[in-house]
C-alpha positions in Angstrom: 116.2 -9.2 -100.0 118.8 -6.3 -99.3 119.6 -6.1 -103.1 116.0 -5.8 -104.1 115.1 -3.2 -101.7 118.4 -1.2 -102.9 117.2 -1.5 -106.5 114.0 0.0 -105.4 115.5 2.9 -103.6 118.0 3.4 -106.5 114.9 3.7 -108.9 112.8 5.9 -106.8 115.7 8.1 -106.3 115.8 9.1 -110.0 112.9 11.3 -109.7 114.2 12.8 -106.3 117.3 13.8 -107.9 116.4 15.1 -111.2 117.1 18.6 -111.6 116.0 19.6 -115.4 112.6 19.7 -116.2 111.6 20.4 -119.8 108.2 21.6 -120.9 106.6 20.8 -124.3 107.5 24.5 -125.4 111.0 24.4 -124.4 111.5 21.4 -126.5 109.7 22.9 -129.6 111.7 26.0 -129.2 115.2 24.0 -128.8 114.1 21.6 -131.9 113.1 24.7 -134.2 116.4 26.2 -133.3 118.5 23.4 -133.8 116.7 21.3 -136.6 118.8 21.0 -139.8 115.8 20.7 -142.0 114.6 23.7 -140.7 117.9 25.6 -141.3 117.9 24.1 -144.9 114.7 25.9 -145.6 115.7 29.1 -144.2 118.5 29.1 -146.5 116.0 28.6 -149.3 114.3 31.7 -148.2 117.4 33.6 -148.6 118.2 32.2 -151.9 114.5 33.0 -153.2 115.2 36.7 -151.8 118.6 37.1 -153.7 117.0 35.7 -156.9 114.2 38.3 -157.0 114.6 41.6 -158.6 112.9 44.4 -158.5 111.2 45.3 -162.1 112.8 49.1 -161.7 116.1 47.7 -161.2 115.7 46.0 -164.8 115.6 49.5 -166.1 119.4 50.0 -165.1 121.5 49.7 -168.1 123.9 46.7 -169.0 126.9 48.2 -170.0 130.0 46.4 -171.6 133.4 47.5 -172.6 135.3 45.5 -175.5 138.8 45.9 -177.3 140.6 43.6 -179.4 144.1 43.9 -181.0 144.1 42.6 -184.4 147.0 41.6 -187.3 146.1 41.6 -191.0 148.6 40.0 -193.3 149.0 40.3 -197.1 146.4 42.2 -199.1 143.7 43.8 -196.8 141.9 47.0 -196.5 143.7 49.9 -194.5 140.9 50.8 -192.0 142.5 54.7 -192.1 141.9 54.9 -195.9 139.6 52.1 -196.5 141.9 51.3 -199.6 143.4 47.9 -200.4 147.0 47.9 -199.4 149.7 44.9 -199.8 151.4 46.2 -196.3 150.7 44.1 -193.1 148.9 46.3 -190.7 148.2 46.0 -187.0 144.8 47.7 -185.5 143.2 48.1 -182.0 139.3 48.5 -181.7 137.6 49.7 -178.9 133.5 49.1 -178.0 131.5 50.5 -175.4 128.0 49.4 -175.6 125.0 50.2 -173.4 121.5 48.6 -173.5 118.3 48.8 -171.3 115.0 47.3 -171.9 112.2 49.8 -171.3 109.5 47.5 -172.0 109.7 43.7 -171.5 106.7 41.9 -170.6 108.6 38.6 -170.1 110.8 40.5 -167.5 107.8 41.7 -165.6 106.1 38.4 -165.5 109.5 36.6 -164.3 109.6 39.1 -161.4 106.1 38.7 -160.2 106.7 35.0 -160.3 109.9 35.2 -158.6 108.2 37.4 -155.8 105.5 34.5 -155.4 108.7 31.9 -155.1 109.9 34.0 -151.9 106.4 33.6 -150.4 106.5 29.8 -151.5 109.9 29.3 -149.8 108.7 30.9 -146.7 105.5 28.5 -146.8 107.5 25.4 -147.3 109.7 26.5 -144.4 106.5 26.8 -142.2 105.0 23.5 -143.5 108.5 21.7 -142.2 108.2 23.6 -138.9 104.4 22.3 -138.7 105.3 18.8 -139.5 108.3 18.9 -137.0 105.8 20.1 -134.2 103.7 17.4 -134.9 106.6 14.8 -135.0 107.8 16.2 -131.6 104.5 16.4 -130.2 104.0 12.6 -130.8 107.7 11.7 -129.1 107.2 14.2 -126.2 104.1 12.4 -125.0 105.3 9.0 -125.8 108.2 9.7 -123.5 106.1 11.6 -120.9 103.6 8.6 -120.9 106.6 6.1 -120.1 107.9 8.7 -117.3 104.3 8.5 -115.6 104.0 4.7 -115.9 107.6 4.5 -114.1 105.8 6.3 -111.3 102.8 4.2 -111.1 105.1 1.1 -111.3 107.4 2.3 -108.5 104.1 2.9 -106.3 103.2 -0.8 -107.1 106.6 -2.1 -106.4 106.7 -0.1 -102.9 103.4 -1.6 -102.1 104.6 -5.1 -103.1 108.0 -4.8 -101.2 106.0 -3.8 -98.0 103.9 -6.7 -98.2 106.8 -9.1 -98.9 108.8 -8.0 -95.9 105.7 -8.6 -93.8 104.8 -12.0 -95.1 108.7 -13.1 -94.9 108.4 -12.2 -91.2 105.3 -14.0 -90.8 106.2 -17.1 -92.4 109.4 -16.9 -90.1 107.0 -17.0 -87.1 104.9 -19.6 -88.5 101.6 -17.5 -89.0 101.6 -17.7 -92.6 102.2 -20.7 -94.9 105.4 -20.9 -97.0 102.9 -21.0 -100.2 101.9 -17.2 -99.4 105.7 -16.3 -99.5 105.9 -17.8 -102.9 103.2 -16.0 -104.0 104.4 -12.6 -102.8 107.9 -13.3 -104.2 106.5 -14.0 -107.6 104.3 -10.8 -107.4 107.6 -8.9 -106.3 109.7 -10.2 -109.3 106.8 -9.4 -111.8 106.5 -5.8 -110.3 110.3 -5.4 -110.6 110.4 -6.6 -114.1 107.8 -4.1 -115.1 109.4 -1.2 -113.3 112.6 -2.3 -115.2 110.8 -2.3 -118.3 109.1 1.2 -118.2 112.3 2.5 -117.2 114.2 1.3 -120.0 111.5 2.3 -122.3 111.4 5.8 -120.8 115.4 6.2 -121.3 115.3 5.1 -125.0 112.3 7.5 -125.7 113.9 10.4 -123.7 117.0 9.9 -125.9 114.7 9.9 -129.1 113.2 13.0 -128.1 116.6 14.5 -127.7 118.0 13.4 -130.7 115.3 14.6 -132.6 115.6 18.3 -131.2 119.2 17.6 -131.9 120.1 18.4 -128.2 123.1 16.7 -126.8 123.4 16.4 -123.2 125.5 14.5 -120.8 122.8 14.8 -117.7 120.0 12.9 -119.6 119.3 10.7 -116.7 118.4 13.6 -114.6 115.8 15.3 -117.2 112.0 15.2 -116.5 109.2 16.1 -119.1 106.8 18.6 -117.5 103.1 17.1 -116.9 100.5 19.5 -117.2 97.5 19.1 -118.8 96.3 21.7 -121.7 93.4 23.7 -120.9 90.5 22.8 -123.4 90.4 24.8 -126.6 87.3 26.4 -128.0 86.1 24.7 -131.0 87.0 26.4 -134.4 86.7 25.8 -137.8 89.2 28.3 -138.7 92.2 26.3 -140.7 93.2 29.1 -143.0 96.4 29.3 -140.8 97.5 25.9 -141.7 100.6 26.0 -143.5 100.0 23.4 -145.9 96.9 25.0 -147.1 98.7 28.4 -147.7 101.5 26.8 -149.6 99.4 24.8 -152.0 97.4 28.2 -152.6 100.8 30.1 -153.4 101.8 27.2 -155.6 98.6 27.6 -157.6 99.1 31.5 -157.7 102.7 30.5 -159.1 101.6 28.2 -161.5 99.5 31.2 -162.9 102.2 33.4 -163.1 104.0 30.6 -165.5 101.3 30.9 -167.8 101.6 34.7 -167.8 105.4 34.3 -168.8 104.5 31.7 -171.5 102.4 34.4 -173.0 104.4 37.2 -172.6 107.0 36.1 -175.2 104.1 37.0 -177.8 104.1 40.3 -176.7 106.6 43.3 -178.0 109.9 44.3 -176.5 111.0 48.0 -176.4 114.7 48.6 -175.5 117.2 51.5 -176.0 120.7 51.1 -177.1 124.0 53.3 -177.2 127.3 52.1 -178.9 130.6 54.1 -178.8 133.4 52.5 -181.2 136.7 53.7 -182.2 140.2 52.2 -183.6 143.8 52.5 -184.1 145.8 51.1 -187.0 149.7 51.1 -188.2 151.7 49.1 -190.5 153.7 46.1 -189.1 156.6 47.1 -191.5 158.2 50.4 -192.4 158.9 53.4 -190.8 155.4 54.3 -190.0 156.0 57.6 -191.4 152.5 59.6 -191.9 150.8 57.5 -189.5 148.9 59.5 -187.1 149.7 58.7 -183.5 147.5 56.5 -181.1 145.5 59.2 -179.2 144.8 61.4 -182.1 143.5 58.0 -184.1 141.2 57.1 -181.1 140.0 60.7 -181.1 139.3 61.0 -184.7 137.8 57.4 -185.3 135.2 57.9 -182.5 131.6 56.6 -183.9 128.5 57.1 -181.7 125.3 55.2 -182.3 122.1 55.5 -180.3 118.6 54.4 -180.8 115.3 52.5 -179.9 114.7 49.1 -180.7 110.9 47.5 -181.0 110.9 43.5 -181.1 107.3 42.5 -182.4 107.0 38.5 -182.2 105.2 37.7 -185.8 105.5 34.0 -185.6 106.9 31.9 -182.8 105.9 28.5 -183.8 103.1 26.4 -182.7 105.7 25.0 -179.8 104.7 28.4 -177.7 101.3 27.4 -178.3 101.7 24.0 -176.7 103.7 25.3 -173.9 101.1 27.5 -172.9 98.4 24.8 -173.0 100.7 22.8 -171.0 101.2 25.5 -168.2 97.6 26.1 -168.1 97.2 22.1 -167.3 99.8 22.5 -164.4 97.6 25.4 -163.1 94.6 23.5 -162.9 96.5 20.4 -161.3 97.7 23.1 -158.6 94.1 24.3 -158.3 92.8 20.8 -157.6 96.0 19.9 -155.1 95.0 23.0 -153.3 91.4 22.0 -152.8 92.9 18.5 -152.0 95.0 19.9 -149.4 92.0 21.7 -147.6 89.9 18.8 -147.5 92.9 16.8 -145.8 93.4 19.4 -143.3 89.7 19.4 -142.7 89.2 15.7 -142.5 92.3 15.5 -140.0 90.8 18.3 -137.8 87.4 16.5 -137.8 89.1 13.0 -136.8 91.2 14.5 -134.2 88.0 16.4 -132.8 86.1 13.0 -132.9 88.9 11.5 -130.9 89.3 14.2 -128.4 85.5 13.7 -128.0 85.7 10.0 -127.3 88.6 10.6 -124.8 86.3 12.9 -123.0 83.6 10.6 -122.7 86.2 8.0 -121.6 87.6 10.0 -118.9 84.4 9.7 -116.4 84.0 6.2 -116.7 87.9 5.4 -116.4 87.9 7.7 -113.1 85.2 5.7 -111.6 86.8 2.5 -112.6 90.3 3.7 -111.0 88.3 4.7 -107.9 86.5 1.5 -107.5 89.6 -0.5 -108.3 91.5 1.5 -105.6 88.8 0.6 -103.1 88.9 -2.9 -103.9 92.6 -3.0 -103.6 92.3 -1.7 -100.3 89.9 -4.0 -99.0 91.8 -7.0 -100.6 95.0 -5.7 -98.8 93.4 -6.0 -95.6 92.1 -9.4 -96.1 95.4 -10.5 -97.4 97.3 -9.1 -94.3 94.7 -10.7 -92.0 95.1 -14.2 -93.8 91.5 -14.1 -95.0 92.6 -14.6 -99.0 95.5 -16.1 -100.4 98.2 -14.3 -102.3 97.1 -15.2 -105.9 93.7 -13.2 -105.5 95.5 -10.4 -103.9 97.9 -10.1 -106.9 94.9 -10.5 -109.4 93.1 -7.5 -107.6 96.5 -5.5 -107.5 97.1 -5.9 -111.2 93.4 -5.0 -112.0 94.3 -1.5 -110.2 97.5 -1.2 -112.1 95.6 -2.0 -115.3 93.0 0.7 -114.4 95.7 3.3 -113.5 97.3 2.5 -116.8 94.2 3.4 -118.7 93.6 6.7 -116.8 97.2 7.5 -117.5 96.8 6.8 -121.2 93.7 8.6 -121.7 94.4 11.7 -120.0 97.7 12.1 -122.0 95.9 11.2 -125.3 93.1 13.8 -124.6 96.2 16.4 -123.7 98.1 15.6 -126.9 94.6 15.9 -129.0 94.2 19.3 -127.7 97.5 20.3 -128.6 97.7 18.7 -131.9 94.1 20.5 -132.7 95.6 23.8 -132.0 98.8 23.1 -134.2 96.7 21.7 -137.0 94.2 25.0 -136.7 97.0 27.7 -136.3 100.5 26.2 -136.5 100.8 26.9 -132.6 100.3 25.6 -129.3 
C-alpha cells in the first residue's frame, strides 16, 4: 500500500513542481521563429526580390570590351594597306561595344510579372505560416486535453486511495466484508492504470508539440500548458485576409502577366548602340621598318559607330499563337482555382461555425450532467462508507462522474479550439 501512495504523491507532485507555463501564443511565436519550412519560404521571398529589376534600371547600357591577338600566315591581306601580301602578319584588335534597350515590351512585361512573383512568394510564406498555425493549434489542444485529463484522474485516484485506506482498516476490525476490500482494490488498480496512461499520453503529446516548434528543452517534465478559455469571437463573414485566397488571386494575376509576355514578342523593340574599334598590325618576319608603332596605329585606326535599331517582328510562326492560347488557358485555370479556394475556405468556416454552435449547445447539458453526477457520487460515497451499498455500485457511479467530467473537459476544449481556429481562418491571427 505504501508504494501505491508514494506513486500517487509522485504523480500529483508533477503539477506542483512544474515551473514553466507555455501559452498558445508563446508556442506559436516560438514555432514560427524556429520552423524550417517558414525559414525556407523567407529565403524564397529574398530570392524573388533579387530577381526583380526595376524597368528604369534596364536603361543602363550593357558595355563590353573585347580584344584578340591574331597570326596570319602565307598570302593574306595587310590590314594597314588593305593589299594582299605574302608576308606573315600579326595583329591586335580592340572593340568597345555599348547597347541599351530604349523600348522593350517583353522586358516591361517580365518586370511586372517578376514584381508579382515577389508578392506570390510573400503570400506563399503566409500560407505556410497559416497551415503551421492550424497544425500547432491541433497539437497544443491535444496535449492540453491530456494535461487536464491527468488532473481529473489524479482527483479520482485521490478519492479511491482514501476509500481504500478506510475500507482496509474496517476489514481489519471486522466491520466490512473481505469482498469490499477486493472490489475497492480493483477500483484503485483501474484508476491507477488510467492515470498512468493519461500521464504517458501527455508526455508523448507534449514532446510532439515541442518537436513541432523545433524547441529543445531538457526540462520538458516541468512544462505545463496554459488553460484559458478564449473569449467568444464576433461572427464575421470577412475572409479576404485568408492567405490561401490571396495566394490564389496573385497566381491568377501572374498568369495574366504571362499572357502579356507572350504577346510582347510580337511588338517592336527599339535599342541604341555604340561601337568603337581599333587595331595594330606588324609583319612577323623582317626588320619591321616602316611599320607604325603600336600607340600610333591604335590612335589612327580608331573607328566609331553609333545608331538606333528598330526590330519589328513580321512573322514569328504559328507557334507563338499557340503559346498565347496556352497561356490564356492557364490563366483561366488560375481564375477557377482562385474561385475554388474561396469556396473551400468559406465552406471550412461554415463547418467550423456549425461545430462551434453545437459545442455551445452541448455546454449547458453537459454542465448539468456533471452537477447531477457529482451529487449522485457524493450520495453514493456516503452510502458506501456507511455500508448501505456494495463497492461495485460505488465504482459504477464513480465512473459515471469520471465520464461526465471527461465530456465537459472535451467539449470545453473543443469549443475553445473552434473559436481560435475560426479566427485563424478569417484573419490568419489568434
